[in-house]
C-alpha positions in Angstrom: 67.9 82.3 115.3 71.3 81.5 116.6 74.1 83.6 117.0 77.4 83.8 115.7 80.3 84.8 117.3 81.7 86.3 114.2 81.1 86.7 111.0 82.8 87.6 107.9 81.8 89.6 104.6 83.8 88.2 101.8 85.7 84.5 101.3 88.7 86.3 99.7 92.2 85.6 101.4 92.1 87.6 104.1 88.4 86.4 105.0 88.9 82.6 104.6 92.1 82.4 106.3 90.4 84.2 108.9 87.6 81.8 109.1 89.7 79.3 109.3 91.3 80.7 112.5 88.1 81.6 113.8 87.1 78.5 113.9 90.5 76.5 115.2 89.9 79.4 117.8 86.7 77.9 119.2 84.5 81.0 118.2 81.1 80.3 116.1 82.0 81.4 112.4 80.2 82.4 109.3 81.3 83.7 106.3 79.2 84.6 103.3 80.5 84.6 99.6 79.0 85.5 96.3 81.5 83.9 94.4 80.9 79.8 93.3 84.1 79.0 94.9 86.2 80.5 97.6 88.7 82.8 97.5 88.8 85.5 94.7 92.9 84.6 94.2 92.2 80.9 94.0 89.1 81.5 91.7 90.3 83.9 89.2 93.9 82.4 88.6 93.3 80.9 85.4 94.6 81.7 82.0 92.2 79.8 79.5 94.5 78.9 76.5 93.8 75.2 75.3 97.2 73.8 76.1 97.0 74.7 79.4 92.9 74.5 80.4 93.3 70.4 81.7 96.2 71.4 84.0 94.4 74.8 85.6 91.1 72.7 85.6 93.2 70.7 88.1 95.0 73.0 90.3 92.2 75.2 90.7 89.8 72.4 91.2 92.0 71.0 94.2 92.8 74.5 95.5 89.0 75.3 96.2 87.8 71.9 97.3 90.5 72.2 99.7 89.4 75.4 100.7 85.9 74.3 101.3 87.0 71.6 103.0 89.0 73.4 105.6 85.5 75.1 106.1 84.0 72.3 107.0 86.5 70.8 109.1 86.4 73.8 111.5 83.0 74.4 111.3 82.7 77.5 109.5 79.1 77.9 108.5 78.8 79.4 104.9 76.1 81.5 103.4 75.5 82.3 99.9 74.8 85.3 98.3 75.6 89.1 98.6 76.1 90.3 101.7 74.9 93.2 103.7 74.9 94.9 107.5 71.5 96.0 107.9 72.9 96.8 111.9 75.4 96.5 114.4 75.5 92.7 115.0 73.2 91.8 112.0 73.8 90.9 108.5 71.7 90.4 106.1 72.7 87.4 102.4 70.6 87.3 99.5 71.0 84.7 97.6 71.1 84.7 93.4 67.1 83.5 93.9 66.5 86.7 95.8 66.3 84.4 99.0 66.8 86.8 102.1 68.9 85.0 105.5 69.1 87.4 108.9 72.2 86.4 110.7 72.8 87.3 114.4 76.4 87.8 115.2 78.6 89.1 118.2 80.9 91.0 115.6 81.4 91.4 112.0 84.5 91.6 109.7 84.7 93.3 106.2 86.7 91.4 104.0 85.7 92.7 100.7 88.8 93.1 98.9 89.4 95.5 96.2 88.6 95.9 92.2 90.8 97.4 89.3 90.6 101.3 89.1 89.1 102.4 86.0 89.9 105.4 83.9 87.3 108.0 82.7 88.7 107.6 79.1 89.4 104.2 79.2 86.0 102.1 81.0 86.4 98.3 81.0 84.4 96.3 78.3 85.4 92.6 79.0 87.0 92.5 76.0 89.4 95.1 74.4 90.0 97.4 77.0 90.6 95.0 80.1 91.6 94.1 83.3 93.4 91.8 85.5 90.7 89.5 85.8 89.9 89.7 81.9 93.9 89.8 81.0 93.7 86.3 82.4 91.7 84.9 80.4 91.9 85.4 76.6 91.4 82.4 74.0 94.8 83.0 72.8 97.6 85.7 72.9 96.5 89.1 71.1 99.0 90.0 68.8 100.1 93.4 69.9 99.1 93.8 73.7 99.5 97.7 74.9 100.0 97.7 79.0 98.9 100.9 80.6 100.9 101.3 84.3 104.1 99.7 85.3 103.1 98.3 88.9 103.2 94.5 89.7 100.4 93.8 87.6 100.6 95.1 84.6 104.6 93.9 84.3 103.6 90.6 85.6 100.2 90.1 83.0 102.7 91.7 80.5 105.7 89.1 80.7 103.3 86.4 80.7 101.9 87.7 77.4 105.0 88.3 75.8 106.6 84.4 76.8 102.9 83.5 75.1 104.3 85.3 72.0 102.8 89.0 71.8 104.2 91.9 71.3 103.9 93.4 74.6 104.3 97.3 75.6 104.0 98.8 78.7 103.2 102.0 79.0 104.3 104.3 82.7 103.4 108.3 83.4 106.7 108.2 86.3 110.0 107.6 85.6 110.4 104.0 86.6 108.8 100.8 86.7 107.6 98.7 90.1 107.6 102.1 92.1 107.7 100.3 95.5 110.4 98.6 95.3 114.3 98.6 95.4 115.4 101.1 92.5 118.3 99.5 91.6 116.8 96.5 91.4 113.4 97.3 89.6 116.4 98.9 87.0 117.6 95.3 86.3 114.3 94.2 86.5 113.5 96.1 83.3 116.9 95.6 81.6 115.9 91.9 81.9 112.2 92.2 81.1 113.5 94.6 78.1 115.8 91.7 76.7 113.1 89.5 77.0 111.4 91.8 74.1 109.4 93.7 76.2 109.4 97.4 75.4 108.7 100.1 77.6 107.9 103.6 77.6 108.4 105.8 80.5 107.3 109.3 81.7 104.5 109.0 79.2 101.2 109.6 79.9 98.2 107.8 78.3 95.4 110.8 77.8 92.8 108.7 75.8 91.8 105.4 74.1 89.5 104.7 71.6 88.5 101.6 69.9 88.7 101.6 65.8 87.8 98.8 64.0 88.2 96.4 66.8 91.6 97.2 67.5 92.7 99.8 70.3 94.7 103.4 69.3 95.9 105.3 72.6 97.3 108.5 72.5 99.5 110.0 74.9 102.1 112.5 75.7 105.7 112.2 76.6 107.1 115.5 77.2 105.7 117.9 74.6 105.8 115.3 71.9 102.7 113.1 71.7 102.5 109.1 70.6 100.6 106.7 69.4 100.3 103.3 70.3 98.1 100.6 68.7 97.3 97.3 70.0 94.7 94.6 70.0 93.9 94.5 73.8 94.9 96.8 76.5 95.7 96.2 80.3 94.6 98.8 82.4 96.9 98.3 85.2 96.9 101.5 87.5 95.7 100.5 90.6 93.2 99.0 92.9 90.4 101.2 94.8 89.3 99.4 97.9 85.7 97.6 97.3 84.4 99.3 100.8 80.6 100.4 99.2 77.4 99.1 99.2 78.7 96.5 102.0 76.1 98.9 104.3 78.9 99.8 106.6 78.1 103.3 105.5 74.7 103.2 107.0 75.4 101.9 110.2 78.0 104.9 110.6 81.8 103.1 109.3 84.0 105.7 109.2 85.9 105.9 106.0 89.3 108.0 104.7 89.6 109.9 101.7 90.6 107.0 99.8 87.4 105.2 100.9 89.5 103.2 102.5 87.7 101.9 106.3 89.5 103.2 109.0 90.5 101.4 111.5 92.5 101.3 115.1 95.8 98.4 115.5 93.3 96.0 116.3 91.5 96.3 113.1 88.0 98.0 115.2 86.2 100.3 113.4 84.3 103.2 114.9 81.1 101.3 115.0 81.6 98.6 117.9 81.4 95.1 117.1 82.5 96.3 113.6 86.2 94.9 112.3 87.8 95.5 108.6 90.8 94.1 107.0 92.3 93.5 104.1 92.2 95.2 101.2 89.7 97.9 102.4 91.9 99.2 104.6 95.0 100.9 104.9 98.3 99.7 103.4 99.9 97.5 100.7 97.0 95.3 99.2 98.1 92.2 99.1 96.5 88.6 99.6 99.0 87.7 102.3 98.7 90.9 104.5 95.1 90.3 104.2 95.5 86.7 105.6 98.2 88.1 108.8 95.4 90.8 109.9 92.7 88.4 109.4 94.3 85.9 111.7 95.5 88.7 114.0 92.0 90.0 114.3 90.2 87.0 115.2 93.0 86.3 117.7 91.6 89.6 119.5 88.2 88.7 119.2 89.4 85.3 120.8 91.6 87.0 123.5 95.0 86.2 122.7 97.5 89.3 121.4 97.4 88.8 117.5 99.6 91.1 116.0 100.6 92.2 112.7 103.9 93.4 111.7 103.8 95.5 108.8 107.9 96.3 108.7 108.0 92.1 107.7 105.5 92.4 104.9 107.2 91.3 101.5 106.2 92.3 98.6 106.9 90.3 95.2 106.4 90.7 91.6 105.8 87.4 89.2 107.9 87.8 86.7 110.5 86.4 85.1 113.5 87.2 87.2 110.4 87.9 90.1 111.6 90.9 92.2 111.4 90.6 96.1 111.3 93.1 98.6 111.0 93.5 102.5 111.4 96.3 104.9 112.9 99.5 103.7 114.5 100.6 100.0 117.8 102.3 99.9 115.9 105.2 98.7 113.8 105.3 102.0 116.8 105.2 103.9 118.2 108.2 102.4 115.2 109.9 102.7 114.7 109.1 106.1 118.4 109.9 107.2 119.5 107.0 108.1 122.2 105.9 108.7 122.2 102.3 107.0 125.7 99.9 105.2 125.0 98.1 102.1 125.3 94.5 101.3 125.2 93.1 98.2 125.6 89.6 96.4 125.2 88.7 92.5 124.2 85.4 91.7 126.8 85.2 88.9 128.6 84.3 92.0 126.5 81.8 93.3 128.0 78.0 92.3 124.4 76.9 92.3 123.1 80.0 89.5 125.8 78.9 87.7 124.9 75.4 87.0 121.3 76.2 86.8 122.9 78.6 83.9 120.5 81.6 85.7 122.7 84.3 86.8 120.9 87.0 86.5 120.1 89.0 89.5 121.7 89.3 92.9 120.6 89.8 96.8 120.9 93.1 98.5 120.4 94.1 102.6 120.0 97.6 104.0 120.7 97.4 107.4 121.3 99.7 110.6 125.3 101.1 110.9 125.4 101.0 114.4 123.3 98.2 115.3 123.7 96.3 112.7 119.5 95.3 112.4 118.6 94.4 109.2 116.0 96.9 107.8 115.3 95.3 104.6 116.2 93.3 102.0 115.6 92.6 98.0 116.1 89.6 96.0 116.2 89.3 91.9 116.4 86.0 90.6 114.0 83.6 89.1 113.2 81.7 92.7 113.1 85.6 94.7 109.9 84.6 96.2 111.3 81.7 97.8 114.4 83.2 99.0 112.8 86.2 100.1 111.0 84.4 103.4 114.3 84.4 105.2 115.0 87.6 105.4 111.8 88.2 106.1 111.8 85.8 109.2 115.2 87.9 110.4 113.5 91.0 110.2 110.5 89.4 112.2 112.5 88.9 114.7 115.2 92.2 114.7 117.8 90.6 113.7 121.1 91.3 112.1 123.0 90.9 109.3 125.5 88.8 111.4 122.8 86.8 112.5 122.4 85.6 109.3 125.8 85.7 108.1 126.6 83.3 110.8 123.7 81.0 109.8 124.7 77.9 107.9 123.3 77.3 104.3 123.0 74.2 102.4 125.8 74.0 99.7 124.9 74.3 96.9 121.9 76.2 96.9 120.7 79.9 95.7 120.2 80.5 99.5 124.2 81.3 99.8 123.3 84.2 97.8 121.6 85.6 100.8 124.0 84.4 103.7 126.6 86.4 101.5 124.6 89.4 100.8 124.6 89.3 104.5 128.4 89.6 105.0 128.7 92.1 102.6 127.3 94.0 104.6 130.2 94.3 106.6 132.5 94.0 103.6 133.2 90.2 104.5 131.4 88.4 101.9 133.3 85.1 100.8 133.0 84.7 96.9 133.5 87.8 95.4 135.4 91.1 96.0 134.5 93.3 98.8 134.9 97.1 98.1 
C-alpha cells in the first residue's frame, strides 16, 4: 500500500484548496470526499427556479469540472466515500457501496466543515422548517417566508426570496442585525432592506414552532408581549456548528474545546502527532476564504515553508443588496478596547461613479490608530462592497496607514475613489465632501 504525505478529510473550500497547494508543493496528496461534487459551497450554490435552472446548471458544472481538473493536474488522488481516522497515519474510506479502502499517510488534515444548528423546538424537516441548504432549492418563492436569525445567512436568503416575491419577516433575538459587523453600517443595511419590503422584529425570542395544515406558526416573546408569526416556510439560521464528530478524531485522542471545535496550535497541529485541522472545525469565523487560507498555510508548513494566516485581515461579507463588508475591528470594538482611534467616512452619494450608476446608497468607513495612522478596520456598504473591501484588506495585511491608501492614485470615475476619500477623511482632508 502506497503511503501519502498528506490525506485531507473533507473536500470543501479549505480541503480542496489545501489539496491543490499540497500538490503544487510536491507532496503526495489524497483527499476524501463524500458528495458527488467537489466543494460544499460550490455544489450547494443553486436556486432551483425554472427560469434560473440552465444558467445555474452551467455555472455549477463549470466550477465543479474546474476543481476536478485541478485535482488531476496537481496529481491529487481522490477517494470517494465516508472518511474516518482509524489511527494516527491511517484513514479508512467507506464507499457508498460499502467497500472499504485503507490509506496510509504521514499526515492527516481534518477539513470537514460545519453544519446548521437546529433549535430544539424547530427540527429541520427539509420541506417547511429548513436550513440554508434547503432554502436554496425551493421550487418557487414561498408566499410568506419567516427567517429566524438576523445574521449573514438569514439576511442573504431573506433578501434573495424577498427579491423573488416572498413576504419576508426576520426575527432576531438581539437588538441589532449583522452581529460582528460595524453597527453604524449594520443599521444602514437594515434601513435599506426595510425599504425593500423586509420586516424586522428585533429583541424578539422565538419560543415555539409548529406545523398547522401545512403552514408554520411560530410563537415568540418581545419583552412582556407574546407575538405570533405565520409563514409557509421558515428558515432557521441561528448559526452553524463544527462537523467534527464521527470523523474518528475523538477515538485517537484529539482534543476538543467546549464548543466541539478541534483544538489546534498556531500551525494547525492538534495534540496528536501528525493530525491537523483547519476551517470551520477549529476556532474562528466560519468563512470559506478563511478555511482556504488555513489549508494553504497548513500544507506549506508541512512542506517546510512558513505558512501563516493573519486573522486581523480576514474580510467578512453579507451578500445582500447592498452588500455589507468589513475587515479588522469595528468602531465599537475599538471603544471597548480603549483604543485611541480616528474615523474616516465617505458616502457614495458624493462619488461620481455611484451618482452616474444611480446607486448612491452606503458609505466607506475606516478606523485608524490615532498615533500611528495604521488602519485597524475598514467597512463598506455598497452593492460592490465585496470587491471594494479587498483593497482595504491588503493595506491591513501589510500594516499600511490611511495616508498610504489616501496617497494611492485611483482611477476616475470609479467606486474605488470612495475608498481613497474615506482614507483621506481620517485626517479630515477628503476632497469631495466637507470635512467636519
